[in-house]
C-alpha positions in Angstrom: 23.0 29.0 19.8 21.6 25.8 20.7 23.3 23.4 22.5 22.3 19.7 22.6 23.0 16.4 23.5 25.6 14.4 21.0 23.9 13.2 18.2 24.3 10.1 16.4 22.8 9.8 13.1 23.6 6.5 11.0 21.4 6.7 8.3 20.9 3.8 5.7 19.6 4.9 2.5 18.3 2.1 0.2 19.4 1.7 -3.4 17.1 -0.8 -5.5 20.0 -2.6 -6.6 21.6 -3.0 -2.8 20.8 -4.8 0.2 20.8 -3.3 3.4 20.8 -5.5 6.8 20.2 -8.5 8.6 20.2 -9.5 12.5 18.4 -10.1 15.5 17.7 -8.3 18.7 17.4 -11.8 20.6 14.9 -10.4 23.6 11.4 -10.6 23.9 9.3 -8.1 26.3 5.9 -9.0 27.0 3.4 -6.7 28.8 0.9 -8.9 30.8 -2.1 -7.9 33.1 -2.0 -9.9 36.3 -3.3 -9.5 39.6 -2.0 -12.8 41.3 1.3 -11.5 42.9 1.5 -7.3 42.9 5.1 -7.4 44.3 6.9 -7.2 41.0 6.5 -5.3 37.7 9.6 -6.7 35.9 10.9 -10.5 35.9 13.6 -11.7 33.3 13.8 -15.2 32.2 16.1 -16.9 30.2 15.1 -20.1 29.7 11.9 -21.9 30.2 13.0 -23.5 33.9 13.6 -19.9 35.1 9.7 -19.6 34.2 8.6 -22.5 35.7 10.4 -21.7 39.0 8.1 -18.4 39.2 4.8 -20.3 38.1 2.7 -18.9 41.2 3.0 -15.7 40.2 0.8 -15.7 37.1 -2.7 -16.8 36.1 -2.5 -20.1 34.6 -3.4 -18.2 31.1 -0.6 -15.7 31.5 1.7 -18.3 32.6 1.3 -20.4 29.2 1.4 -17.4 27.3 4.6 -16.5 28.8 5.9 -20.0 27.6 5.1 -19.6 24.5 7.8 -17.1 24.3 10.4 -19.6 24.6 9.4 -21.8 22.0 11.3 -19.6 19.2 14.4 -19.7 21.7 15.0 -15.9 22.2 18.0 -14.8 24.2 15.7 -13.8 26.9 11.9 -12.9 28.0 11.3 -10.0 29.8 8.0 -9.8 31.5 6.4 -6.1 32.4 3.2 -6.9 34.9 0.8 -4.3 35.4 -2.6 -4.7 37.4 -5.4 -6.6 35.5 -7.4 -4.5 37.6 -6.8 -0.3 37.1 -3.6 -1.3 35.5 -2.1 1.5 33.1 -0.8 0.3 30.2 1.3 3.7 29.9 2.9 2.5 32.7 4.5 -0.7 31.5 5.3 1.5 28.2 7.4 3.9 30.7 9.1 1.1 32.4 10.1 -0.6 29.0 12.0 2.9 27.9 14.7 1.7 30.3 15.2 -1.9 29.0 17.4 -3.6 26.7 15.7 -3.2 23.0 13.6 -6.4 22.0 10.5 -7.3 20.2 7.4 -6.6 22.3 4.0 -7.8 22.5 0.8 -7.8 24.9 -1.1 -10.4 26.6 -4.4 -9.8 28.1 -8.0 -11.7 28.5 -9.5 -9.9 25.8 -7.5 -8.0 22.8 -7.7 -4.3 23.7 -7.4 -2.2 20.9 -6.5 0.8 23.0 -3.5 -0.8 24.1 -2.5 -2.1 20.6 -2.7 1.5 19.2 -0.4 2.7 22.3 2.2 0.1 21.5 2.3 1.3 17.7 2.6 5.1 19.0 5.2 4.0 21.5 7.4 2.3 19.3 7.2 4.7 16.6 8.5 7.3 19.0 11.1 5.3 20.4 12.3 4.4 16.7 12.7 8.1 15.8 14.8 8.5 19.0 16.9 5.9 17.6 15.8 3.2 20.1 15.2 0.7 18.0 12.6 -1.3 19.6 10.3 -3.4 17.8 6.5 -4.8 18.4 4.3 -7.1 17.0 0.6 -5.9 17.0 -3.3 -7.2 16.4 -5.9 -5.1 14.7 -4.8 -1.7 15.3 -6.9 1.2 14.2 -4.6 2.6 11.6 -2.1 0.3 9.6 1.1 1.7 11.0 3.3 1.3 8.0 6.4 1.4 10.0 9.4 -1.0 9.5 9.4 -1.6 13.5 6.1 -2.4 13.7 4.3 -6.3 12.6 0.7 -6.6 12.2 -0.7 -10.0 12.4 -2.9 -10.4 10.3 -4.7 -14.0 11.1 -8.4 -13.5 13.0 -7.9 -17.0 14.3 -5.4 -19.3 15.4 -5.6 -22.9 16.8 -3.2 -24.1 19.6 -2.3 -27.7 19.8 -3.1 -27.6 23.7 -6.5 -27.2 25.5 -6.6 -23.6 24.5 -7.8 -25.0 21.0 -9.2 -21.9 18.7 -8.3 -18.3 20.0 -8.4 -15.1 18.3 -5.4 -14.1 16.6 -3.9 -11.6 19.2 -3.2 -14.7 21.4 -0.3 -15.8 18.6 1.6 -12.6 19.8 4.0 -14.2 22.5 4.6 -17.1 20.2 5.2 -14.7 17.1 7.7 -12.3 18.8 9.4 -15.3 20.6 10.3 -16.7 17.1 11.1 -13.2 15.4 13.3 -12.6 18.5 15.2 -16.1 18.0 15.6 -15.6 14.4 19.2 -15.0 14.2 21.8 -13.1 11.6 22.1 -16.3 9.9 18.6 -17.1 8.9 15.3 -14.9 7.8 12.0 -15.3 9.3 10.0 -16.5 6.2 8.5 -20.3 6.3 9.5 -20.3 10.3 7.3 -22.9 11.7 5.5 -21.9 14.9 5.4 -25.6 16.8 2.4 -24.9 18.9 -0.4 -24.4 16.3 -2.2 -26.5 14.3 -4.1 -24.3 11.9 -5.0 -20.7 11.5 -7.4 -18.8 9.6 -6.2 -17.4 6.4 -7.2 -14.3 4.8 -9.6 -14.7 1.8 -6.9 -13.1 -0.4 -3.4 -14.0 1.4 -1.1 -11.8 -1.4 -3.6 -8.8 -1.1 -3.0 -9.0 2.9 0.7 -8.9 2.5 0.8 -6.4 0.2 -1.4 -4.2 2.5 1.6 -5.0 5.2 0.2 -7.9 7.3 2.4 -10.8 8.3 0.0 -13.8 7.7 0.7 -17.0 9.3 -0.3 -20.0 6.6 -1.6 -23.4 6.4 1.3 -25.6 4.9 1.7 -29.3 4.7 -0.3 -29.7 7.8 2.2 -27.1 9.7 1.6 -23.6 10.6 4.5 -20.9 9.1 5.1 -17.7 8.6 4.1 -17.2 5.2 6.5 -13.9 4.5 8.7 -12.5 7.1 7.4 -8.7 6.6 6.5 -5.4 9.0 3.7 -3.1 8.2 6.0 -0.6 5.8 4.0 -0.4 2.6 5.7 2.4 1.1 7.9 2.4 -1.9 12.0 3.2 -1.5 12.7 6.8 -1.6 12.6 8.1 -5.0 11.0 5.0 -6.7 7.6 4.8 -7.8 4.5 3.6 -6.1 4.4 0.0 -5.8 8.0 -0.9 -6.1 8.8 -3.5 -3.6 10.8 -1.8 -0.4 13.7 -4.2 1.3 12.8 -2.6 4.4 9.1 -4.1 4.2 11.0 -7.5 5.1 12.0 -8.3 8.9 15.5 -9.4 8.4 16.1 -6.4 6.4 15.4 -4.2 9.2 17.3 -6.3 12.0 20.5 -6.0 10.0 20.0 -2.1 10.0 18.9 -1.9 13.8 21.8 -4.1 14.7 24.1 -2.3 12.5 23.1 1.1 13.5 22.9 0.2 17.1 26.6 -1.7 17.5 28.1 1.7 15.5 26.1 3.9 17.9 27.6 1.8 21.0 30.9 1.9 19.8 31.2 5.8 19.3 29.6 6.1 22.1 32.0 4.2 24.4 35.4 5.0 22.9 35.2 8.7 20.9 32.3 11.0 22.7 34.4 12.8 25.0 37.2 10.9 24.8 39.3 11.9 21.4 39.8 14.9 19.9 38.1 15.8 16.3 40.6 15.9 13.9 41.3 13.6 10.6 43.3 11.0 12.5 40.7 10.3 15.2 38.0 10.2 12.4 40.0 7.7 10.5 40.5 5.3 13.5 36.8 5.3 13.7 36.2 4.8 10.1 38.7 1.8 10.6 36.8 0.2 13.0 33.6 0.5 11.5 35.3 -1.2 8.2 36.7 -4.0 10.3 33.2 -4.5 11.7 31.9 -4.7 8.2 34.6 -7.1 7.7 33.5 -9.1 10.7 29.9 -9.5 9.3 31.1 -10.5 6.0 33.0 -13.4 7.6 29.5 -14.9 8.8 27.6 -14.2 5.9 25.7 -11.1 7.1 27.6 -8.7 4.5 28.3 -10.1 0.9 32.2 -10.9 0.7 32.2 -10.0 -2.8 31.0 -6.5 -2.1 33.4 -3.8 -1.2 31.5 -2.9 2.4 33.1 0.4 3.5 32.7 3.5 5.4 34.5 6.8 4.7 34.0 10.7 5.3 31.0 12.1 3.7 33.2 14.9 1.7 30.0 16.2 0.0 27.9 16.5 3.5 31.3 17.8 5.2 32.0 20.8 2.2 28.4 21.4 2.6 28.4 22.3 6.3 31.8 24.5 6.0 30.1 26.3 3.1 27.2 27.1 4.6 29.1 28.2 8.0 31.1 30.7 5.9 34.2 28.8 6.3 37.0 30.7 3.6 37.4 28.9 0.6 35.5 26.0 1.2 33.8 25.7 -1.6 36.8 25.4 -3.5 38.7 23.1 -1.2 39.9 19.5 -2.7 38.3 16.3 -1.2 41.8 16.0 0.9 41.5 19.4 2.1 37.7 19.0 3.1 38.5 15.9 5.1 41.2 17.4 6.9 38.8 20.4 7.8 37.3 18.8 10.5 33.8 21.0 11.7 33.8 21.6 15.3 32.1 18.4 17.0 30.6 16.8 14.2 31.6 13.6 11.8 30.0 13.4 8.6 30.2 9.9 7.2 28.7 7.5 4.8 29.2 3.8 4.1 28.2 1.7 1.2 27.3 -2.0 2.1 25.7 -5.0 1.1 23.8 -7.3 3.1 22.7 -10.8 2.1 18.9 -11.8 2.1 18.1 -15.4 3.3 16.8 -17.5 0.5 13.4 -17.6 -0.2 12.6 -18.5 -4.2 13.3 -20.5 -6.4 13.4 -20.6 -10.1 14.4 -23.5 -11.6 13.9 -23.9 -15.3 14.0 -27.9 -16.6 14.7 -28.9 -20.2 13.6 -32.3 -20.9 15.0 -34.6 -23.7 14.1 -38.0 -25.0 
């Protein structure tokens, strides 16, 4: 018999007619290569003045790019420093494993594709282990096709300051600052990036977007996020290729991650190793989750016109009982299945509807004389 660590699997299955998700992580994690001061590997800043006090720890360029992160008003910015000469990118990623979850990006004197690819691989692996880091990258070798990874698709950007025109990767700190700062009350489409004057758009913006790239656009003499998407291009499970996937939207994945993280934390804090696995205690947990859903309704994350509920997944629990040769399991009523808890495991399900931020306007006007 295999004995494993406790497993928390909260799965959100997308129905085409359902909206599932929205939140914000709040935190930025920026990897920098800098030899100015080698006495530290991480620094945490909650606001620009905190960074200003440490200005001498960084090159002028790195200080400027770290400052860019604060424009989007994230909760905090964690700088992970590695040596510019001989520093290993994997060292930075190993440090990040132990940090609070956030939006990760990297800035360096020249964009190193191997580092972008390493960051993609890292985030995919972390998310597979239910640690919902997200990142923004530039020109990875292979399209990530992953809901936790944003690919910035502009070849060049022009800053308002003396940096003027730079390659698109230099906008990564700005971008992850704004993505982290987008809270549960708003989406990321059409967010204004205040430190940019213009960007180089792809020849066909819509084609780039449908290929899983986040494109900054020039709009009314300002630079904005065209559509707040990640790199996921797969259709929803069971749907034809080309069907729009809700999880391609950053705001949707933010909510999915928030709900998964919050419920997981509540489960670990109050249930694992604390309560016995009987129906009464399972219902305590379910009631707590349903109250959490009710709270999300009050702040317009969940639709208060929808019956957002969790419950015991009777079909899943029955299948486990049958597979483990529990006598009479196949003939049990739903109530009996709920009462017959199985070892250490809870089998739950939820049906929720989360609100998207408004993005499109369909407005027909009829004119009369």
